[in-house]
Wavefront OBJ file of the C-alpha trace (Angstrom):
o trace
v 34.251 73.475 0.105
v 31.046 72.997 -1.805
v 30.465 75.931 -4.973
v 27.386 76.605 -7.001
v 27.845 78.381 -10.226
v 25.014 79.826 -11.517
v 25.510 80.907 -14.760
v 22.084 81.964 -17.380
v 22.958 79.636 -20.102
v 26.355 77.134 -20.766
v 25.067 76.562 -24.727
v 28.331 76.763 -27.123
v 26.460 79.276 -28.981
v 26.452 82.093 -26.058
v 30.215 82.207 -27.302
v 33.271 81.660 -24.881
v 31.428 82.931 -20.819
v 29.587 79.312 -21.493
v 33.260 77.360 -22.209
v 35.231 79.696 -19.782
v 32.788 78.952 -17.040
v 32.891 74.848 -17.818
v 37.046 75.101 -17.722
v 36.842 76.871 -14.369
v 34.726 74.503 -12.959
v 36.094 71.730 -14.003
v 39.705 73.147 -12.928
v 37.813 73.671 -9.523
v 37.182 69.815 -9.438
v 40.970 69.038 -10.322
v 41.831 71.067 -7.272
v 40.055 69.380 -4.934
v 36.289 71.655 -4.533
v 32.714 70.042 -4.749
v 31.892 72.823 -7.469
v 28.365 72.657 -9.484
v 26.230 74.622 -11.934
v 23.109 75.359 -12.213
v 21.525 77.034 -15.409
v 18.575 76.976 -17.893
v 17.758 74.585 -20.828
v 18.928 77.630 -23.172
v 19.547 77.151 -26.056
v 20.223 80.084 -28.209
v 16.666 80.098 -30.323
v 16.086 76.859 -29.135
v 16.192 74.918 -25.780
v 19.479 71.687 -25.158
v 18.355 68.353 -24.934
v 19.123 67.468 -21.317
v 17.275 65.938 -17.533
v 15.598 68.634 -16.078
v 15.662 69.409 -12.031
v 17.875 66.392 -11.641
v 22.141 66.940 -11.220
v 23.614 65.638 -14.863
v 26.921 65.784 -16.343
v 26.911 67.709 -18.415
v 30.896 68.087 -20.771
v 31.749 66.341 -17.789
v 30.362 69.190 -14.975
v 28.290 68.018 -12.212
v 25.273 70.610 -14.039
v 21.720 71.299 -12.769
v 19.443 72.258 -15.970
v 16.184 73.899 -15.170
v 13.090 74.546 -18.112
v 13.769 78.604 -19.768
v 10.489 80.090 -20.321
v 10.399 80.021 -24.267
v 7.525 83.133 -25.169
v 7.877 84.381 -28.946
v 9.422 87.913 -27.775
v 12.679 87.346 -27.902
v 14.334 89.521 -25.439
v 12.196 87.841 -22.982
v 13.986 83.982 -24.162
v 16.947 86.625 -23.318
v 16.269 87.458 -20.325
v 16.523 83.421 -19.369
v 13.031 83.332 -16.436
v 12.483 79.807 -15.582
v 10.293 79.546 -11.931
v 11.393 75.547 -11.639
v 15.175 77.648 -11.136
v 14.154 79.782 -7.897
v 12.346 77.017 -6.595
v 14.800 74.805 -6.497
v 17.264 77.403 -4.994
v 15.143 78.178 -2.555
v 15.307 75.514 -1.158
v 18.248 74.101 -1.832
v 20.892 76.646 -1.245
v 21.854 76.626 2.055
v 23.887 73.552 1.125
v 26.646 75.278 -0.347
v 28.856 76.931 1.600
v 29.432 80.042 -1.632
v 27.415 80.736 -4.701
v 29.629 81.940 -7.586
v 27.180 83.880 -9.967
v 28.039 84.535 -13.548
v 26.928 87.705 -16.326
v 23.939 89.666 -14.910
v 20.636 91.458 -16.250
v 19.595 87.715 -16.749
v 17.116 86.420 -14.095
v 19.038 83.114 -12.767
v 21.684 85.711 -11.770
v 19.465 88.364 -10.577
v 17.331 85.965 -8.814
v 20.019 84.117 -6.990
v 22.023 86.985 -5.852
v 18.233 88.061 -4.164
v 18.270 84.468 -2.776
v 21.558 84.741 -1.290
v 21.365 87.815 0.479
v 17.481 86.879 1.771
v 19.379 83.242 3.313
v 22.365 85.171 4.424
v 24.720 82.747 2.009
v 27.990 85.008 0.599
v 28.044 85.301 -3.154
v 30.615 86.303 -5.474
v 29.989 87.988 -8.627
v 31.715 87.652 -12.685
v 29.666 90.396 -14.403
v 32.086 88.705 -17.748
v 31.765 92.417 -19.503
v 28.543 93.631 -18.802
v 28.986 96.153 -16.741
v 31.375 97.348 -19.279
v 30.779 101.045 -20.567
v 30.553 99.973 -24.291
v 27.639 97.088 -22.749
v 25.792 99.775 -20.754
v 25.073 102.202 -23.007
v 24.004 99.477 -25.992
v 21.388 98.842 -23.094
v 19.733 102.458 -23.401
v 18.194 103.756 -20.664
v 16.635 99.943 -19.670
v 19.546 98.571 -18.507
v 20.439 101.880 -16.969
v 17.152 101.831 -13.463
v 17.792 97.999 -14.299
v 20.915 98.169 -12.604
v 19.884 101.034 -10.709
v 17.103 99.354 -9.394
v 17.413 95.996 -9.007
v 21.269 95.002 -9.855
v 23.655 97.446 -7.409
v 21.905 96.008 -3.953
v 23.023 93.043 -5.577
v 26.467 93.892 -6.874
v 27.236 96.011 -3.490
v 26.408 92.471 -1.261
v 28.436 90.476 -2.717
v 31.578 89.039 -1.169
v 34.043 90.163 -4.155
v 33.388 91.325 -7.508
v 35.866 89.234 -9.854
v 36.712 91.037 -13.329
v 39.264 89.435 -15.611
v 41.630 92.518 -17.313
v 42.326 96.059 -15.960
v 40.310 97.418 -18.162
v 37.770 95.756 -17.056
v 38.209 97.114 -13.779
v 38.670 100.747 -14.414
v 35.248 100.881 -15.933
v 33.356 98.688 -12.635
v 35.537 100.910 -10.653
v 33.892 104.319 -11.934
v 30.012 102.871 -10.777
v 31.259 102.770 -7.144
v 30.227 99.931 -6.500
v 30.454 99.235 -2.825
v 32.181 95.862 -2.943
v 35.792 94.701 -3.120
v 37.365 94.184 -6.616
v 40.297 91.976 -8.227
v 41.685 91.075 -11.193
v 42.035 87.106 -12.146
v 42.615 86.416 -15.774
v 39.714 83.223 -17.464
v 42.778 80.517 -18.835
v 42.373 77.579 -20.806
v 42.029 73.420 -19.382
v 44.104 72.000 -22.444
v 46.135 72.847 -25.051
v 44.335 71.533 -28.186
v 46.494 68.977 -29.083
v 48.382 69.422 -31.753
v 47.374 68.891 -35.727
v 50.568 67.581 -37.968
v 50.929 70.016 -41.059
v 47.920 71.975 -39.702
v 48.604 75.264 -42.449
v 48.941 72.897 -45.737
v 45.413 70.915 -44.033
v 43.507 73.309 -43.803
v 44.277 75.367 -47.221
v 43.870 72.070 -49.108
v 40.072 72.621 -47.022
v 39.661 76.034 -47.712
v 40.477 75.082 -51.862
v 43.276 77.997 -51.728
v 47.413 77.430 -52.597
v 49.281 76.357 -50.272
v 51.414 79.529 -49.858
v 47.993 81.416 -49.568
v 48.161 84.326 -45.756
v 44.326 82.777 -44.029
v 42.563 85.584 -41.727
v 40.473 84.410 -39.439
v 37.779 85.551 -37.252
v 36.446 83.437 -34.824
v 33.578 84.460 -32.970
v 29.762 85.433 -32.944
v 28.681 87.061 -35.830
v 27.550 90.685 -33.544
v 27.963 94.055 -34.396
v 30.133 94.225 -30.402
v 32.658 92.936 -33.023
v 33.374 95.021 -35.099
v 33.463 93.502 -38.989
v 31.581 96.435 -40.237
v 35.463 98.076 -39.353
v 36.857 95.463 -40.094
v 35.546 93.933 -43.937
v 36.239 97.621 -45.175
v 39.392 97.196 -43.855
v 39.917 93.780 -45.355
v 38.131 95.158 -48.847
v 41.906 97.944 -49.213
v 43.448 95.325 -49.315
v 41.982 92.803 -52.145
v 45.333 94.138 -54.348
v 46.784 91.187 -51.856
v 46.591 87.773 -51.669
v 44.461 86.480 -48.999
v 41.864 84.278 -47.898
v 39.074 85.415 -45.226
v 38.048 82.985 -43.004
v 34.036 84.009 -40.735
v 34.080 81.113 -38.442
v 30.747 81.990 -36.495
v 26.528 82.004 -36.511
v 24.277 85.042 -35.586
v 20.603 85.897 -36.645
v 19.753 86.046 -40.088
v 19.670 89.386 -40.454
v 22.695 90.070 -38.958
v 24.753 87.646 -41.280
v 22.725 88.567 -44.765
v 24.378 92.465 -43.238
v 27.732 90.113 -43.162
v 27.391 89.805 -46.397
v 26.561 92.620 -47.771
v 29.615 94.112 -46.203
v 31.573 91.200 -48.470
v 29.683 92.350 -51.312
v 30.682 96.053 -50.644
v 34.517 95.370 -49.990
v 34.688 93.400 -52.662
v 36.025 90.566 -51.112
v 33.473 88.094 -51.261
v 34.529 85.968 -53.063
v 37.913 85.533 -51.296
v 35.486 84.773 -48.090
v 34.374 81.816 -46.831
v 31.406 81.759 -44.178
v 31.951 77.767 -42.459
v 29.030 78.400 -39.788
v 29.470 78.041 -36.019
v 32.420 75.157 -35.725
v 34.206 73.496 -32.604
v 35.817 70.947 -32.139
v 38.619 69.325 -34.462
v 37.480 71.504 -37.265
v 37.545 74.440 -34.682
v 41.266 73.479 -33.802
v 42.821 73.219 -37.799
v 41.224 76.753 -38.212
v 42.768 78.359 -35.235
v 46.404 76.113 -35.983
v 46.482 76.694 -39.985
v 45.402 80.244 -40.071
v 48.250 82.581 -40.627
v 46.864 85.720 -37.728
v 43.312 85.788 -35.690
v 41.598 89.053 -36.163
v 38.869 90.242 -33.558
v 38.379 93.656 -34.012
v 35.492 94.124 -31.205
v 34.223 97.713 -29.404
v 33.646 95.785 -26.059
v 35.762 92.588 -24.448
v 36.733 91.889 -21.290
v 39.005 89.128 -21.987
v 38.429 87.208 -24.459
v 38.533 83.550 -24.672
v 39.133 82.901 -28.616
v 42.260 84.570 -28.315
v 43.528 82.952 -26.254
v 42.353 79.995 -27.847
v 44.669 81.013 -30.608
v 48.096 82.337 -28.786
v 47.345 79.227 -26.755
v 48.378 77.367 -30.411
v 51.050 80.142 -31.606
v 48.840 82.184 -33.848
v 49.443 85.659 -33.840
v 46.614 87.660 -32.923
v 44.902 91.183 -34.229
v 43.043 93.086 -31.613
v 41.730 96.285 -30.754
v 41.683 98.398 -27.116
v 38.565 96.907 -27.080
v 39.305 93.641 -26.512
v 40.460 92.941 -22.870
v 43.746 90.791 -23.527
v 44.667 94.192 -26.675
v 47.099 95.630 -23.059
v 49.467 92.095 -22.902
v 49.357 91.368 -26.964
v 50.777 94.790 -27.083
v 52.953 94.718 -24.262
v 54.220 90.970 -25.013
v 54.368 91.590 -29.075
v 52.094 88.758 -29.556
v 50.246 90.499 -31.705
v 49.084 93.833 -33.737
v 46.982 96.495 -32.133
v 45.181 98.786 -33.995
v 41.869 101.667 -33.294
v 38.952 100.819 -34.144
v 38.460 102.209 -36.813
v 39.181 101.256 -40.920
v 42.310 102.751 -42.256
v 44.178 101.844 -38.687
v 43.203 98.058 -39.356
v 44.382 98.587 -42.613
v 47.341 99.549 -41.402
v 48.012 97.064 -38.863
v 46.846 94.111 -41.810
v 49.208 95.394 -44.588
v 52.542 95.025 -42.511
v 50.957 92.159 -41.173
v 51.446 90.883 -44.757
v 54.294 92.055 -45.895
v 56.163 90.697 -42.588
v 55.621 86.752 -42.047
v 58.747 85.818 -40.547
v 58.337 88.210 -37.527
v 54.790 86.932 -37.266
v 55.757 83.525 -37.209
v 58.560 84.697 -34.094
v 55.413 86.611 -32.394
v 53.425 82.874 -33.061
v 56.196 81.149 -31.318
v 56.364 83.731 -28.327
v 52.605 83.725 -27.905
v 52.166 79.891 -27.512
v 55.542 80.102 -24.665
v 53.702 83.565 -23.053
v 50.057 82.158 -23.368
v 50.277 78.454 -22.115
v 52.816 79.609 -18.768
v 50.404 82.898 -17.888
v 46.791 80.963 -18.534
v 46.760 78.002 -16.973
v 44.078 76.598 -15.338
v 45.658 75.330 -12.104
v 47.862 78.495 -11.120
v 44.203 80.861 -11.849
v 42.007 78.326 -9.495
v 44.524 78.011 -6.933
v 44.009 81.859 -6.724
v 40.335 81.738 -7.032
v 39.943 79.156 -4.225
v 41.816 81.274 -2.149
v 39.026 84.120 -2.857
v 36.744 81.242 -1.834
v 37.514 80.534 1.162
v 38.256 84.725 2.162
v 34.376 84.977 1.244
v 33.127 82.050 3.096
v 35.573 83.376 6.559
v 33.604 87.503 5.479
v 37.117 88.596 5.319
v 38.609 91.213 3.007
v 40.319 90.566 0.005
v 43.605 92.704 -0.262
v 45.355 89.659 1.447
v 45.535 87.709 -1.990
v 45.004 90.721 -4.435
v 48.589 90.529 -5.333
v 48.465 87.248 -7.133
v 44.874 87.699 -9.164
v 46.372 89.195 -12.065
v 48.755 88.089 -15.010
v 52.276 90.459 -14.906
l 1 2 3 4 5 6 7 8 9 10 11 12 13 14 15 16 17 18 19 20 21 22 23 24 25 26 27 28 29 30 31 32 33 34 35 36 37 38 39 40 41 42 43 44 45 46 47 48 49 50 51 52 53 54 55 56 57 58 59 60 61 62 63 64 65 66 67 68 69 70 71 72 73 74 75 76 77 78 79 80 81 82 83 84 85 86 87 88 89 90 91 92 93 94 95 96 97 98 99 100 101 102 103 104 105 106 107 108 109 110 111 112 113 114 115 116 117 118 119 120 121 122 123 124 125 126 127 128 129 130 131 132 133 134 135 136 137 138 139 140 141 142 143 144 145 146 147 148 149 150 151 152 153 154 155 156 157 158 159 160 161 162 163 164 165 166 167 168 169 170 171 172 173 174 175 176 177 178 179 180 181 182 183 184 185 186 187 188 189 190 191 192 193 194 195 196 197 198 199 200 201 202 203 204 205 206 207 208 209 210 211 212 213 214 215 216 217 218 219 220 221 222 223 224 225 226 227 228 229 230 231 232 233 234 235 236 237 238 239 240 241 242 243 244 245 246 247 248 249 250 251 252 253 254 255 256 257 258 259 260 261 262 263 264 265 266 267 268 269 270 271 272 273 274 275 276 277 278 279 280 281 282 283 284 285 286 287 288 289 290 291 292 293 294 295 296 297 298 299 300 301 302 303 304 305 306 307 308 309 310 311 312 313 314 315 316 317 318 319 320 321 322 323 324 325 326 327 328 329 330 331 332 333 334 335 336 337 338 339 340 341 342 343 344 345 346 347 348 349 350 351 352 353 354 355 356 357 358 359 360 361 362 363 364 365 366 367 368 369 370 371 372 373 374 375 376 377 378 379 380 381 382 383 384 385 386 387 388 389 390 391 392 393 394 395 396 397 398 399 400 401 402 403 404
């Protein structure tokens, strides 16, 4: 079976969605599926230095890159228009058994669904949270018009819509789309190698005491992430000992807002803003921190949350994070309402019960390794592909397509 995955960008600066798609395709290829990626050379405000219009290897995955239209206006860059991609897809789409479209409300995704419909090629859509109510509300009237006039017809004709948690499915079901839906989580292709004495190494790097509690935020710096709740909550606990690490990058304007929030909360001197990180530095932060905090308004899944859990770092989440239900039910960390006082209370509990936190970490690692393994997830996804290619209904595979 030959499957083409289409996504506007695979750049690391685009966060967990790009990582998830690369990992998904890798797992599918390891399972015997001839899977490829078609995307643009988007790299946020910049462009990736990659060959264009020809099959190349990106992070070990067969990938076609096409030039992104890059005008000075940010909104147009974000739309990821690519005329070369359109021409290529129209010429080559028939050689694929099915198309897997990732993310919506972008040119590459929209035109892929339209061409698939025109050429009669079945397709699957993973919206990656873009159909969640919070995301739709933030888009204002423009996104509602786009959905009604263009994207709804594309979604209605999809072979299926892949959602990553029950919370995301609830939001999508409210839209009354005609396509069938199924829930299948994302995963991790490999467990990072254990860094000996990570806790001490991290504290040495941060120049703080060996027994200093470290709270980690690791994600894009974006207002969706709820830092305007987390930072004031930490400020209410500034008489306690802790170091707060902010790992991620955002627009210069939003990073300036974060600096202002830190000053107002009185924790600027105990915060380390380390910028965008990856590789060994990222592994050290995740393994050496005591708590991973993500107080988002909305996250359809939360790959960074899974990255923390799989190395045994408990998490503090808000209900808008897709994995929050599993974390709450399995006691893998703390869940607090998106409210400064509630987050403050959860942080205070974490700071006063280190032994329980350690136990949470041990179980978090075991549970996440067992349940978010890409080999298992890929097997279910292949069953979905086959069902779509055969143009059959999905009920036979729905029972396996979720983590209990």
